[in-house]
N, C-alpha and C positions, 0 to 999 in steps of 0.2 A: 484373391489375386494380389500380386506384388503391386505395391504403389511405386511407380517408377517415375522420377523426375529427370528431365534432361534439358540442356541448355548451353550456352556458351559461357566460358570463363576463361581468364587469362591466368597463366601459371608461371612461376619463376623457374628458369633452368640455370643451373650452374655452369653448363657448358656454354650456352649463348650469353650468360650474364645479363638476362633481361626477362621481360614478360613476353610470354608466347600465347597466342590465341589457340584454345582447343575447344572440343565439343565434349561435354561430360554427360554421363548417363548414371543415375543413382538407382540401384536396385534395393528395395527396402528388405525384401525377403532374403535375399543372397548376402545382404550386408557388404555390398561392393560398390565402390565408385570407379567406373571405368571411364577412360577418355580416349578421344581419337583426334586426329589431325584436322578433321572436318567432319560435317554432318554426312557427307557423301561416303566418306570412309566408314563412318558408323553404320551406315545402311548396308555396305558390303561386309561388315563384321571384321573389319581390320583394326584391332584394337591396339592402341599404342602402349597403354600402361593401365594400372589400376591400384587402388588403395583399398585394402581390407579394412573394414571399420570396426570389427570386433575387438574390443578393448582400446580403441583409439580415443584420443583427447582432442577436441577442436579448441582452438586458441584464437583470440583477436587482440589487437592492439587498441588500447583505450584512446589512443590519439590519432587513429586511422580508421575511417568508417567504412572502407571497401575491402580491406584485405582480412584473411583469415588463414589459419593454419590447421593441418591435420597431423598429429603425432602418433605414430604406430610402427610397429617393427623396427624400432630404434631408428626411425627416419622421421624427418619434419617436413612436410609438404606444403608449399605456400601458393595461395590462390588470391586471385583479385577479381572482385564483382564490379559491376557497372557503378553501383552506388550502395548506400547504406540499406535501402530497402530490399534490393536484390541479394545482398549478403545475408540479410535477416532470413529470407525465404530459404536460402541454401542451408544455413546453420540450423534453422528449425528442422528441416527435413533430415539433415545429417544426425542431429542430436537424438531424434526419435529412432533412427536406424541403429546408432551406436548403443543406446539404451537397451534396446530389445536383444541385441546380440551380446552385449557385455554382461548383462544379467544372467543369460543362458550360460555363458562362459564361467561367471562366479559360481554358479550352482554347480556345474560339472567339475571345476577344479576343487571345490570344496568336498567333493564326494557326496554331495546332498542327493539322496534318492527319495522322492515323495512316496509316502505309504498311504494305505487305505485310510488309516487314522487321519492323516493330513487332509486327505480328500474329504472325509466326513466333516472335519472341522470347518473347512472352507464352505461346504454345502450348507452346514448350520449357520454360518455367518451370513451366507448369501439369502437364506431364508428369513434370517432376522431383519436384514435390510429390506427385504421385500415387504415384511409386515409393517415396518416403519413407513414405507412408501405408501402402502394401502391406507394406513391410518391418516397420513397427510391428505391422501385423495378424498377421504371422507369430509375434511375440512372445507374442501372446495364446495361441497353440496350445502354446508351450513352458511358459507359466504354468499352462495347464490341466493339462497332463501332470504337473507337479510339485505341483500344489496338491491337499491331501488334505481340506481343510476344505470342507464341502458348501455352506455359505452363501457362502464366499469364491468358490467355483466357479460359482455362480449369478451373482455379480456380474461376474465376468469374462466369463462367456457373454453377459451383457446388453451389456457394453461392445464384445465382439467383434461382436455382431449389429448394433449401431449403426454401427460403423466399417465393417462390410461394406456397408451401405447407403449410408454416404457415399463409399466407394470406387466403387460403381456409379453413383452420381449424378455423380460427377466424371469417371469414363469417358464417361458419356453427353454431358456438356458438352463434353468435348474433341472428341467425334466431331462434334456439332453445330457447333462452332467450326471445325473442319476443312472441313465441308461449306460453311459460310458463306465461308470463305476461298477455296475452290475456285470458288464461284459468283462471287466478287468478282473473281477472276483472269480469269474469262471475260468479265466485263462490259468493254465497250469504254471505260467511264468509270471504269476502276479507280483512277485518280488521284483522283477525287473520292470516295474511300472513306468519308469522314466523313459523306456523305449516307446511309449504311446505318444510322447511329446515330438512334434516334428523336428527334425534337425535344422540348424540354422546354417549350415555350410552349403546348403544346395538351394537352387532357384525353385520356388514353388510354381508349378504350372497352373494357370487359371482354369476355372470350371467353365467351360463354353456356356453353361446355362446362366452364370452369373455375370451381371454388369461389371465392366472394367471401372476400377478406382484410379484415376491418373491425376497426379499433380503436376501442372504445368508451370513453366518458368517463362519470363519474357525472353525473347530470342535476340534482342538487340543489345550490344554492350558496347561501351565506349573503350576502344583499344588503345594501349600505350603508343605513343609516337614511335614510329620505326618498326611496327610489328609486321608491316606489309600485307596485313589481311584486313577484311572488313567483315562485320558480323552480319549473318543473314537477318532479314526483316520480316520474313514470313511468319505466319503463326505456327505454333508447334503442332505436329500431328501425333496421333496416338502411337506411342513406341512399340507397338505390337510386332514390329518387325525385328526387335531385338531378340535374337535366337541364341540365348545362352543355354547351353546344357548344364547339368549338375556338376560336370567335371570342369567347368570354366573358372571356378572359384579357386585360385592358386593358394599354395601354402603361405606365401608372403606377398606384400605389396611389392610392385616392381614397376619400373619405367624402362623404356628402350635405352640400351647402353649408350647410345649418342645423345640422349636426351634426358640425362639426370635432372631432376628439379627439386630435390629436397635438400634441405640445408644440413648436409651430412656432416661436414667438418665440425660445425660448431655444436652440433647435437652431441656427437661422439665424445667431443672434449669435456662437455658438462657432465655427461652420464658415466665417464670412466675415470674422473678426478675427484674421487671422494675426499681427498686430503687437501685441495687447494684452499687457499685463505678466503674466507668470506669477510668482507668488511662491515657489513651491516646485517641486522637481522630481519627475518621475514614474518610470515603471518601463519599462526597455527592456533590450535585450542585444545581443551581437555576432552579425551575420549578414551575410555578404558578399552584396551585391545580385546579383552574377553567378552565384552558385551556391546559389541559395535552397533548391532541393530537396535539394542534397547536405548542406548544413548542417543541415536539418531531420531528416536520416536518422542523425545522430549522437546516439543515446539516452543517452549517458554523458557528455555535456557537464557541466562543473562549474558554469558560470554560470547564474544563474537571475533570476527576478524578486522574489527575497526581500528587497528593500529598498524603502522608500516615501518617507521623508522626506528628500529631498536638500536639505540646508541649504546655505548659502553658504560659500566658502572664500576667505579673504584673506590672503595670506602676505607677510611683509616680504622685500624682495630682499636684505636684509642677509645672509640665510642662503641659501635656495635661490631662485635667480631664476626659479622656476617661473611660467610664465604663468597666472595664475588668473583672467584676464578671460575668462570662459567665452564660447565662440562660441555665441551664442543661436540660431543657426539661421535668421537672418533670410534670407528668400528660399529657405528650404529647408522649405517647408511639408510637412506629413504627407501632404497630398494628392498631392504627387509621388511618393510612395512607397506609393500605396494599394494597388496590385496585390501588393506584397510583403506588406503587413500582411493583405489579404484571403486570401492564400495561408496565412499563419500561422494566421489565425482558423479556417480550414477544417480544421485539424489538432487543434484544442482543443475541449473541452466546457465548459459552464458548471460552475462548483464545482471544476474540475480544478486540482490542485496544480501550480504552474508551475515547480517546482524544476529540472526538466530540459528546460524549453522555451527554444528560442534565439529571440532577437528581433533587429530590425533595428539596425544599427550607427549609423544616422543619429540616433537619439535616445539614444546612449550618452554618459554624461559622462565627462570626462577625469580621473577621480580614483577612489580606491577607497572602499568603504563605510566602512572603518576610518577615513579621513580624515574622512568625512562626520560621524562621531560626535563629532569634535573640536568641531563647531559648536555643541554645547550650551554651549560656553564662549566664544561671540562676545562676550558681555558679562561678562568675568571680574571686574569690579569689583562687579557684583550678587552674584556667587558669593561672593567673599571678605568682603563686608560682612555675611553672615549672623551670623557670631558676634560682630559688633561691637555688636549690640543687647543691652541688659542684660535687658530683659523677654522671657520665653519666648513671650508672645503675639506681640510684634514679631518675634522670629526666625522664627516659623512664617509670618507675612505676607511676611517677606523670602524665605523658602524658595519660597513660591508665586510670588513676584514674578520670582525668577530662573528658576524652572521654566517660566513662561509666556513669558519672553523668549527661550527657548531654541529656538523652532520657526520663528521668522520669516526667519533669516538666509539666505534662498536667493537665488539668482541672479535678477537682474531681466532675464529673457530671454522670448522669445515661445514657446519650446517647452519643456516639462518634460522633464528628463532623469534618468537613473539612473546611479549610480556602478558601478564594477567590484565583482563579488562577490569578497571576498579569498579567497586560497587558504590552505590549512592552514599555520600557522606564520607568516603574514605579520604584520608589526608596522607600526605608525605612531607617531611621536614628535613632539611639538612643545611650544612654550611661548609664553606671552603676557607681555608687559611691562605691568605695571600703570601707570597714569598717576601721574607724580610720582616713579617709580622708575627712569627711564630710565638714569640714571648708574650704578645699581647692577647693570646687566645683565651686566657681566663681572667683577663682583667678589663676594666672598663666595659662592662656589659650594658645593654640598653634595656631598661625596664619596660619600655613600651614597643609597640611594633612586633615583627616576627622574631621568634626564636630569642626570647630575653635571656638565655644563657649563654649566648654567643657575643663576641666582642664588636665594637664598632668598626674595626677594620676588616671584619669577615664579610664574605659574600653569603647572604642568607637567602634560603629558597624554601618556599612552601606551596603546595598544591592541593586542591580539593576537587573531587568529583561533584559537580554542582547539579548535575542533570543525568537522568537515566534514559529517558526517551524524549528527544535525541540524547546520545552519550557525549555530554560536554565535560571537559577538564579544563579548569582554570588554574593558573600558577603565577607566582609573583616572586620576584628577587630583589635585592637591594644591597647596597653598601653605603653605611651611613657616613663614613668619613669621607668617601669620594663622591658623595652627593649624587647618586645615579640609581635609577630603578628600572624595573621592567615588568610589565604587566601584560598577561596574554590569555587567550582561551582558544581551544581547539575541538572542533567536533569532527569526529572521523566518520566517514561513510565508506563502507567496502563494497567491492563488486567482484564477481567472479569472471575471469577472463580465459578460462580454459587451462592453458599452461601457466598461468599467472593469477596473482591476486592483486587487484588495483585498490588503493586506499586514498580517497580524497580527504585532504585536510582542509577543513572549512573554519575559518576563524582568522585572527589577527593578534599582533602584538605591538607593543609600544614601549620604546626605549626613551626614558625621560632624563635629560641632563638639567638638573635644577640650577646650576650656577648659570646657564644661558637661557632657561625657560624654553628649551627646544624638545620636541616630541617627534621622534622618528618612527612612523608607522609602517609595518611590514607584514607580509603573509608568508605561507609555508608552502614548500613543494609537496606535490603528491608522491606517494610510494608505491612501488611494484614489487611484489614477491615473485620472482621468476624461477622457472625450472622446478616447480612444485613436485614433479615426479622423479626427479634425479637429485641433484645438490642444490638445495634452495639458496638463492642469493637476492640481494635487495638492490634496486636502483632507483633513483629519484628521476621525477619528471615534471615539467611545467614551467610556466612563467611566474616569477615573483617580483615584487616591487618594494622599494624602501623610499620613502619621501618624508621630508620635513617642510612642513607648511611655512615655518617662520622664515627660514633661510632660502627656501626654494630649490635646495639641492635634491636630487633624486638619483636613483639607481634602478636598473632593470637587470635581473638575473634569469637566466635560462638553465634549467637542468634538463640535459638531453638525453633521452632514452635511446638505447642502442638500436639502429635498424638492423633487420635480419640480413641484409646483404651489405656487409661491410660496416665500418664505423667502429669506434671504440667505447667501452663501458665508462660510465660514471663522468661523462664530459659535462663541464659548466662553464658558461660564458657570462660575462657581466659587463655593463657600460655604466658609468657614472657621468651625471650631466650637471652643468652649470644652471643657475636659475634661469628659466625662460629660454633656454638653449636646446636645440634638437640635436646638436652635435656633441658627442661624448668627448670629455677631455682626458678620459683614460678607458681602457679596456682591459679586462681580466679573463684569462683562458686557462684551462687545465682540467684537473680531476678533484672533484669535491672531497675524495678520500686519499689524495695523493698531492701532487705539486701543483700550485697555481701561480701563473706568472702575470704581472702587470705591465701595461705598455701605455705610456703617456702620449698625447698628441704631438708633444715636442720631439718624439722619437726615443726618449728615455725608456729603459725597461729594466726589470728586475724581479727576483722572485718574491712574490706577494706572500704566499703561505706554503709552508712544507710540512704538512700534516704527519709525515713520517719522522720528523725530527723534533716535533713540538711534544714535549712530555706533558701529560694529563694530570692535573691536580686532583688528588683524591678527595672525594667528599666525606663529610663526617656525619654520621647518624647516631642519635642516643641508643643506648642499650635497650633490648626489648623490654626488660622490667621497667624502664623509665618511660616508655612510649605510652600514649593513650590507646584505648582498645581498637579505635578505628584508624590508627596509623598503619601504613601499608605492611610493613615487615611483621609487625605484630599481628595483624588480621590475617595475613597469608601464611603464617609460620608453619601450620600444619601442612599445607599443601607443598610448600617449599621444601620442608624436611623430608617429605615422602618421596619427592621428585629426586632429591640427592641420593636417596637409597634405592632409587627406581622401583618403588613400590607403587605402580600405576593406579591399581585399584584403590589403595588408600588415599592417594592423592586426589583421585577423582571424588571419592566419598567426602573428603575434607572440603572440597570445592562445592559439592552439592549441598553441604550443610549451610555454607555461607549464602548461597543462592536461596535455599528455602528460607532461611531467616530473613533475607531481604524481602522475598515475596509475603511472608507473614506480617512484616512491619507495614508493607504497602497496603495489605488488606485492612490492617488495623486503622491506618490513616484514613482509608476510603470510607469505612464504617463510621469513624468518628467525624468524617467531613473535614479533616485537617490537611492543610497543605505542607509540603516538605519545606523546611526552613534550612537555609545553608549557614554555615558557622562562619566562615573567613571571607566570602565574596558576595557581592550583590549585583544584580542585573541592572545595567545602566543602558538603555536602549537595546542595541543588539549586542553588547559587549558585556563581560563580566569582570568586575573590578574589585580589587583587594579592598576590605573595609578600611585599614588604617595604613595607606601608603606613606612612603616618606614625604612626599610632596605635601600631603595634608597635614602631617605631623610638624613639618618644618613652618607651614604657614600659620598653624596654631601657636608655635613658639613666638613668631614675630609679633603676633597680636597679644 
């Protein structure tokens, strides 16, 4: 019988511009979510609208635990449950329904028709699994003979009894499958074997001899203020009164004309604007198009979705002639690869950690995550000028200014992309030449510390992948002559949100001004890859803080995610506080990839940062032949080169070789009982610290 769930939810209506109470009925076998203005109207069969779930995608907001969306038929529908638990129950039931109908859709669209040989193969697999289960069953007898503890014996007997029931059920299923196969062989239309599979567009009528399988929902919900209705508090009844004929499943999802509740304007804008500018990159991964299923079966892949903010890269050709003009994928719309993405989405669940999920290559960026972190210093002049301010108040303002300038340096392309996840031991090194010091580039090098080939006037950067589980990247930057350094580590953790990918950046950074012995501790915002089925784009979200324990100055920065009902993208607000003062002496507001204005408590205001007018300084990287084996560009060169010529299979194979080498090295260390040793950083409590920071080297010189 169809598993049917029903209960109250609130839905967003564009006409009323607010949440409205409705009664919803989910039909598992029909693949349909219907809604009514009340439970009484549902009893009378007066349906207000419905959502077809075949091919639909559920989405949630990582910062809101009661709302969710369903995107299908070029519409996005918005719903609100009473609380997180109620939302979870609805989402679980909806996902099961979507999975069943979407997989059927994919099989039909691909023209796949199962043959008798396919049937035989699955029967053989079932028989093999049955034999394994029978062998395991024999182990229970051995355990019972050797077990002397009465309580333990009872537990084993219960397990044995349950396993016996499973074995009998599987035997029965195999027999029925064999009968079905024999009947199909006798059918003169055996080639049309797919016709024996029940269609998914109709409601299956229950067998009156079989018990009903009903999923129930709590019937009480907290309604938004002003809804004018209250939810019923009585227990759910069996929805046997829902009398839907097979013809009631419409060709498209619909809502009554005066009661539209999908976010149509925004969705159509994102899905029909493949050439609009994307200011940051999203999340994706390597997957060969021609072998989607095989790639998805590799559960031990090291690449993941654990990076979110893909900032720009601009390198000088004087060092590595690396082509940094990213192919933005013009003409390579995600729509062209939608079947690949839909196959992927059918394998995941909302909230799932995506560490081992493999994603399509066509939205993979041609550089490593370690190189991405270097883009925090795309404006090195702002970084080195922190220590030039005499007033601690001004130094804090300058730290905030550098910090807020660090997130916009993304490629200007139409498709958001994601860098390679670095392998254990990978490194990246580069430097920037400050304006006015170009002639000092090859003079006055530093023999100790990072990048001994660079000048004392340069801003130097290095990064190392210090851990694989969890994936932790550590990076360090300094300017010797300006007596300033920065040390940070980030552990990324990704989550599938339906229409979005959420990436939590766990870790912190520390700006150190040596002349004032000041340490500014800061953390990083979360990233969200939005609209993964149309034109991916990235937004930042979450609260970040910057504080200096010595001076007492602090700042609170909020990256605002765009709400679905109105609001702007990429908004950021910040406040900077005096020591021991809860009232901010200045506030900052704007877009982190646009213009940000500052307003002081005195009433004075000015443009704080205009990212559109700020030229980015190109970073310099040594030529590939001069790089070490594990430096990012040399390490990933085969993957990068094949991606440039769009040879997806070769790129995937090159990446797979790197992964296999890493696994082999891990096995060798395990067999030899050796621990991995980092090269540039060491663990200090919960942080990863560069071995030879400028602060340490300066202290050694003094002594």
